[in-house]
C-alpha positions as MATLAB code, in Angstrom:
seq = 'MKIAILGTRGIPNNHGGYEQFAEFFAKYLAQKGYETYVYNSSIHPYKENIWNGIHIIHKYDPEDKIGTAGQFIYDLNCILDIRKRNIDVVFQLGYTSSSVWNWLIPKHIRLITNMDGLEWKRSKYSKKVQKFLQYAEKLAIKHSDVLIADSLGIKDYLKAKYNVDSTFIAYGVETNNTYDDSILKELDVIKNEYNMLIARIEPENNIEIILKGVTQSNNNQDFVVIGNVGNKFGKYLVKKFKKHKQIKFIGSIYNLPKLNSLRKNSNIYFHGHSVGGTNPSLLEAMASYAFICAHDNIFNKSILEKNSFYFLNETDVIRILQTKNKKDYQVLINENYKKVTQNFNWETINQQYEQLI';
ca = [
      25.969    2.153   -5.289;
      23.704    5.064   -6.192;
      19.980    4.421   -5.983;
      17.213    6.861   -6.986;
      13.513    6.633   -6.171;
      11.176    8.089   -8.767;
       7.392    8.406   -9.003;
       6.283    9.922   -5.711;
       5.390   13.407   -4.603;
       8.241   13.173   -2.131;
       9.283   12.477    1.431;
       8.658   12.734    4.315;
       5.242   11.291    3.452;
       2.268   13.591    3.506;
       0.292   11.982    0.697;
      -0.099    8.212    0.367;
       1.161    4.662    0.029;
       4.053    5.047   -2.398;
       5.329    8.036   -0.471;
       5.267    5.956    2.689;
       7.172    3.129    0.961;
       9.737    5.620   -0.383;
      10.206    7.037    3.118;
      10.801    3.685    4.819;
      12.859    2.127    2.028;
      15.052    5.198    1.458;
      15.845    5.393    5.188;
      16.754    1.714    5.163;
      19.033    2.139    2.127;
      20.782    5.168    3.607;
      21.373    3.361    6.886;
      22.872    0.460    4.918;
      25.339    2.822    3.257;
      23.769    3.197   -0.163;
      23.941    6.659   -1.739;
      20.222    7.298   -1.909;
      18.278    9.937   -3.855;
      14.551   10.664   -3.663;
      12.802   13.037   -6.034;
      10.454   15.533   -4.418;
       7.806   17.664   -6.100;
       8.350   21.430   -5.820;
       4.890   21.488   -4.189;
       6.091   19.281   -1.319;
       6.435   21.217    1.969;
       9.882   19.787    2.814;
      12.450   22.137    1.219;
      15.790   20.887    2.574;
      18.276   18.916    0.476;
      18.988   16.173    3.011;
      16.558   14.121    5.116;
      17.833   11.328    7.361;
      20.935   10.925    5.231;
      18.898   10.833    1.982;
      19.562   13.249   -0.856;
      16.325   15.083   -1.687;
      16.154   16.328   -5.293;
      13.499   18.999   -5.764;
      11.977   19.269   -9.231;
       9.426   21.629  -10.664;
       5.870   20.285  -10.555;
       3.033   22.457  -11.982;
       0.219   20.098  -10.924;
      -1.220   22.785   -8.616;
      -1.504   25.103  -11.635;
      -2.541   22.836  -14.537;
      -3.850   19.692  -12.844;
      -2.921   16.098  -13.673;
      -0.893   17.105  -16.730;
       1.595   18.607  -14.336;
       2.590   15.135  -13.171;
       3.977   14.365  -16.629;
       6.090   17.508  -16.541;
       7.322   16.714  -13.045;
       8.304   13.145  -14.024;
      10.081   14.448  -17.136;
      12.052   16.889  -14.998;
      13.033   14.041  -12.679;
      14.193   11.754  -15.479;
      16.153   14.539  -17.164;
      17.932   15.041  -13.852;
      18.651   11.329  -13.563;
      20.544   11.575  -16.868;
      22.970   14.025  -15.214;
      23.850   11.744  -12.311;
      25.786    8.522  -12.263;
      22.827    6.500  -10.935;
      23.065    2.691  -10.858;
      19.467    1.682  -10.018;
      16.167    3.557  -10.381;
      13.097    2.444   -8.450;
      10.025    3.643  -10.367;
       6.958    3.576   -8.142;
       3.985    3.320  -10.465;
       4.006    4.134  -14.157;
       0.990    6.331  -14.951;
       2.889    9.529  -15.801;
       6.533    8.415  -15.849;
       6.694    5.444  -18.235;
       6.179    7.682  -21.281;
       9.643    9.120  -20.509;
      11.387    5.830  -19.673;
      13.124    5.797  -23.052;
      15.176    8.765  -21.793;
      16.731    6.772  -18.958;
      20.315    5.776  -19.878;
      20.675    2.102  -20.820;
      23.291    1.349  -18.161;
      20.794    2.133  -15.379;
      18.743   -0.786  -14.073;
      15.088    0.222  -13.964;
      12.940   -1.557  -11.366;
       9.221   -0.737  -11.622;
       6.556   -1.391   -9.026;
       3.492   -1.888  -11.222;
       0.940   -0.649   -8.671;
      -2.682   -1.734   -9.131;
      -4.831   -1.791  -12.257;
      -4.732    1.984  -12.715;
      -6.633    1.889  -15.993;
      -9.660    0.378  -14.239;
     -10.147    3.323  -11.905;
     -13.608    4.721  -12.559;
     -12.529    8.324  -11.983;
     -10.799    8.223  -15.393;
     -12.520    8.803  -18.717;
     -12.396    6.124  -21.432;
      -9.608    8.048  -23.201;
      -7.537    8.264  -20.049;
      -8.098    4.596  -19.277;
      -6.886    3.710  -22.770;
      -3.796    5.878  -22.266;
      -3.078    4.179  -18.922;
      -3.152    0.784  -20.608;
      -0.596    2.174  -23.092;
       1.517    3.491  -20.207;
       1.369    0.064  -18.584;
       2.746   -1.500  -21.756;
       5.562    1.057  -21.889;
       6.542    0.304  -18.282;
       6.725   -3.395  -19.079;
       8.743   -2.716  -22.218;
      11.391   -0.480  -20.640;
      11.786   -2.004  -17.169;
      14.506   -4.484  -16.324;
      12.543   -5.886  -13.376;
       8.828   -5.707  -12.591;
       7.549   -5.752   -9.032;
       4.045   -6.985   -8.186;
       3.010   -6.048   -4.669;
       0.134   -8.562   -4.700;
      -0.268  -12.055   -6.155;
      -3.305  -10.774   -8.045;
      -1.128   -8.280   -9.930;
       1.538  -10.940  -10.551;
      -1.089  -13.239  -12.074;
      -2.534  -10.387  -14.146;
       0.863   -9.484  -15.653;
       1.536  -13.104  -16.535;
      -1.913  -13.652  -18.053;
      -2.070  -10.427  -20.068;
       1.568   -9.860  -21.101;
       3.184  -13.254  -20.452;
       5.873  -11.553  -18.357;
       7.294  -12.651  -15.051;
       7.385  -10.303  -12.091;
       8.846  -10.470   -8.617;
       6.290  -10.574   -5.830;
       7.253   -8.296   -2.924;
       4.378   -7.162   -0.748;
       3.931   -3.748    0.743;
       5.252   -3.217    4.268;
       3.779   -1.872    7.480;
       4.983   -0.858   10.935;
       3.864   -3.411   13.491;
       5.140   -1.843   16.754;
       2.417    0.749   16.697;
       1.913    3.670   19.014;
      -1.583    4.915   19.758;
      -2.977    8.353   20.611;
      -6.480    7.929   22.039;
      -6.992   11.682   22.286;
      -8.428   11.472   18.767;
     -11.549    9.754   20.157;
     -12.358   12.800   22.246;
     -11.497   15.121   19.357;
     -14.024   13.366   17.089;
     -16.542   12.730   19.877;
     -16.703    8.987   19.353;
     -16.817    6.161   21.904;
     -14.461    3.195   21.951;
     -15.902    0.152   20.118;
     -19.133    2.052   19.392;
     -18.348    3.507   15.979;
     -17.578    2.094   12.521;
     -15.226    3.619    9.958;
     -13.284    3.629    6.722;
     -10.047    5.243    5.551;
      -9.580    5.769    1.816;
      -8.904    8.159   -0.989;
     -12.349    9.436   -1.842;
     -12.712    7.785   -5.267;
     -15.583    5.662   -6.738;
     -13.530    2.471   -7.001;
     -13.065    2.420   -3.234;
     -16.790    1.659   -2.895;
     -17.381    4.398   -0.340;
     -20.863    5.184   -1.681;
     -21.923    1.531   -1.386;
     -20.679    1.436    2.217;
     -22.449    4.659    3.177;
     -25.696    3.529    1.501;
     -25.557    0.426    3.632;
     -24.916    2.525    6.736;
     -27.972    4.713    6.121;
     -30.255    1.783    5.311;
     -29.290   -0.354    8.310;
     -30.763   -0.031   11.771;
     -27.270    0.462   13.180;
     -27.148    3.906   14.748;
     -23.469    3.932   15.645;
     -21.343    6.804   14.364;
     -19.602    6.162   11.059;
     -16.250    7.928   10.593;
     -14.964    8.654    7.073;
     -11.263    9.545    6.847;
     -10.208   11.000    3.488;
      -9.998   14.257    1.584;
     -13.512   15.149    0.372;
     -12.340   18.207   -1.579;
     -12.591   16.544   -4.981;
     -15.718   16.275   -7.122;
     -16.700   12.836   -5.837;
     -16.043   13.819   -2.249;
     -18.275   16.869   -2.523;
     -20.964   14.686   -4.076;
     -20.812   12.243   -1.149;
     -20.921   15.006    1.459;
     -23.990   16.552   -0.194;
     -25.728   13.190   -0.553;
     -25.175   12.017    3.018;
     -25.032   15.266    5.000;
     -28.527   14.759    6.420;
     -27.356   11.535    8.116;
     -25.799   12.889   11.312;
     -24.159    9.574   12.220;
     -21.811    9.897    9.218;
     -18.815   12.069   10.089;
     -16.648   13.262    7.207;
     -13.382   14.070    8.976;
     -11.083   14.840    6.080;
      -7.473   13.599    5.884;
      -5.426   12.603    8.919;
      -1.715   11.808    8.529;
      -0.851   11.420   12.214;
      -0.180    7.661   12.445;
      -0.707    7.256   16.223;
      -4.122    8.912   15.866;
      -5.011    6.805   12.833;
      -3.871    3.656   14.621;
      -6.045    4.522   17.586;
      -9.094    5.077   15.380;
      -8.595    1.693   13.740;
      -7.978   -0.161   16.984;
     -10.910    1.373   18.817;
     -13.465    1.048   16.013;
     -16.147   -1.649   15.968;
     -16.068   -2.486   12.234;
     -13.393   -1.207    9.842;
     -14.644   -1.222    6.249;
     -12.064   -1.590    3.494;
     -13.580   -0.872    0.095;
     -10.525   -0.746   -2.181;
     -11.059   -2.817   -5.330;
      -8.405   -2.110   -8.012;
      -5.084   -1.838   -6.174;
      -2.453   -4.312   -5.171;
      -1.458   -4.719   -1.544;
      -3.114   -1.699   -0.024;
      -1.181    0.068    2.783;
      -4.274    1.093    4.726;
      -5.424   -2.545    4.846;
      -2.101   -3.703    6.336;
      -2.164   -0.819    8.808;
      -5.655   -1.862    9.904;
      -4.463   -5.436   10.424;
      -1.501   -4.188   12.455;
      -3.817   -2.057   14.612;
      -6.077   -4.939   15.659;
      -9.027   -3.713   13.576;
     -12.011   -5.958   12.874;
     -12.036   -5.779    9.061;
     -14.864   -6.168    6.578;
     -13.507   -5.838    3.041;
     -14.698   -5.556   -0.525;
     -14.869   -8.990   -2.139;
     -12.019   -9.087   -4.667;
      -8.818  -11.038   -5.320;
      -6.520   -8.329   -3.937;
      -8.188   -8.172   -0.523;
      -8.821  -11.916   -0.310;
      -5.191  -12.760   -1.065;
      -4.226  -10.846    2.074;
      -7.098  -11.454    4.478;
      -8.133  -14.930    3.328;
     -10.644  -16.326    5.860;
     -10.008  -13.686    8.475;
     -12.518  -11.127    7.241;
     -16.109  -10.733    6.199;
     -16.693   -9.495    2.654;
     -19.218   -7.310    0.848;
     -20.121   -6.518   -2.761;
     -23.173   -4.239   -2.332;
     -25.130   -2.242    0.228;
     -27.215   -5.300    1.134;
     -24.043   -7.018    2.294;
     -23.034   -3.921    4.260;
     -26.455   -3.826    5.945;
     -26.162   -7.495    6.913;
     -22.696   -6.987    8.330;
     -23.736   -3.957   10.364;
     -26.777   -5.736   11.719;
     -25.145   -9.050   12.616;
     -21.415   -8.578   13.243;
     -19.680   -7.188   16.281;
     -15.983   -6.896   16.995;
     -16.120   -8.564   20.400;
     -17.215  -11.836   18.767;
     -14.281  -12.100   16.342;
     -11.093  -11.679   18.335;
      -9.638  -14.837   16.746;
      -9.854  -13.255   13.242;
      -8.314  -10.042   14.511;
      -5.413  -11.879   16.146;
      -4.772  -13.991   13.024;
      -4.580  -10.859   10.875;
      -2.128   -9.261   13.322;
      -0.001  -12.415   13.355;
       0.094  -12.531    9.557;
       1.028   -8.897    9.130;
       3.830   -9.055   11.687;
       5.287  -12.181   10.111;
       4.915  -11.381    6.405;
       4.524   -7.650    5.954;
       6.853   -5.928    8.418;
       9.118   -3.288    6.884;
      12.363   -4.999    7.846;
      11.382   -8.110    5.863;
      10.113   -6.111    2.877;
      13.195   -3.875    2.791;
      15.489   -6.883    2.913;
      13.659   -8.437   -0.029;
      14.125   -5.241   -2.064;
      17.798   -5.022   -1.105;
      18.297   -8.629   -2.193;
      16.690   -7.741   -5.510;
      19.219   -4.937   -5.977;
];
């Protein structure tokens, strides 16, 4: 059986959650004997045609030249290539720039789409773009043979809005983590005496609310921000909070042992994501024994349930910083680790996807 994975910037992962899923799932499929193809953007640094037994198909992507519009051209190039191959199943990860071309996929191919989060609600998009994303969402539902919801919140949303059924398969995470504590010395932070967040630097991840709470509390611990601040919003945050020396904007880190160590050794790990499904960084924090305080929404609560504290505004963040300490909540931390190892490990998730095939 020939299986293609569409909708990522490529593997090995150096970008985000879908790329990480594509990496783990494609390796699993190849090891199981499936003929596996992953589409890689021409911008991706990996230039070989094979990676761990997976066929890597490089397609032109002008995003670095023309911005977001380049993603539509890249997805079109991928789908045109799919037409030339005798593919049996296509996994489409997300729909924002690919679903407009789904009508070009030959009818004999089974199209499985992971619907991602509520992309059209992301505040970084203009009203026109949000309207288009709602249209793209409808197209994905129309053309897909199977819809995947990676959170129960997304599954309920699809049923309520479109009256369509979807298959719930959560995101996966590695649970046998390795840790590289050298990152603590690199960043000049002390074990259990700093707080942190890891996120794409976008408004809907509530980073500004968290940082406002940090600056208004009487908590003087370092606060580490992991994420690329090179975009407009990131530059705005750096300018706004640069006078607060306890806030350390580190930029992106893709080294998992170092990220795992930062999570494990932090005091409070803030998770501000509000519009996605099952967020990979949340699962990774659970698997790294982090003490998590999360934004109060259905997506986070469906995962963490009672094993987290929640915030909606800077007042909540201030209260958490002033009254909560990791050493007092080891039971919550252990429950989150237990849950993630039982329900969200990659072997279980990959088996569920293979059964779907």
